[in-house]
C-alpha positions, 0 to 999 in steps of 0.5 A, spaced: 396 478 293 403 480 296 405 477 303 406 482 308 407 480 316 411 475 320 409 468 319 407 465 326 412 460 328 410 454 333 415 454 339 415 455 346 409 459 347 405 453 345 400 450 340 394 454 342 397 460 342 400 459 335 394 456 332 390 462 334 395 467 331 396 462 325 389 462 324 388 470 324 395 470 319 391 465 314 385 469 314 389 476 313 392 473 307 385 471 304 379 467 306 380 462 301 387 460 304 384 459 311 378 455 307 383 451 305 385 449 312 378 447 313 375 444 307 374 436 307 372 435 300 378 438 297 383 433 293 389 435 289 388 434 282 394 433 277 395 439 273 391 437 267 385 436 270 385 443 273 380 445 268 376 451 271 378 457 274 375 455 281 379 449 281 385 453 279 384 458 285 382 452 290 389 449 288 393 456 289 389 457 296 391 450 298 399 451 296 399 458 299 396 455 306 401 449 305 407 454 304 405 458 310 404 452 315 410 449 313 414 456 314 411 456 321 413 449 323 420 447 326 424 441 324 420 436 328 413 438 327 415 439 319 418 432 319 411 430 322 407 433 316 411 434 310 408 428 307 401 431 307 399 434 301 393 439 303 392 444 308 386 441 311 391 434 313 396 438 316 392 443 320 388 436 322 394 432 324 397 438 328 391 439 332 390 431 333 398 431 335 397 437 340 390 437 342 388 430 342 382 427 338 375 428 340 375 422 344 381 423 348 379 430 350 372 427 352 376 422 357 380 428 359 374 432 361 371 426 365 378 425 368 379 432 371 371 432 373 372 426 377 379 429 380 375 435 382 369 432 385 374 427 389 378 433 391 372 437 394 
């Protein structure tokens, strides 16, 4: 597969904008590359243990996804995730960093709901 197009860069437009563009970009490169950002079961194996074509393909998709994600980050965000090995870990950490965890989101919704009810 040949890369064509411009990798979305996380910048002043904000994380939600980047996230949507990066998802579209990764899917356009290959569904397997996007799947690498969503797989909770993928584990990086030593080269000697990559014994089947499916496992090799998963590792290649993960490597491409990691490369695209790293290429779309500025220095500070890169520093935050550079130690991670899988696309899923990177995607999840960025999501938690910018969007918060499910618990934080639920608390924010409750807070905003209360503020709205008190305002009306």
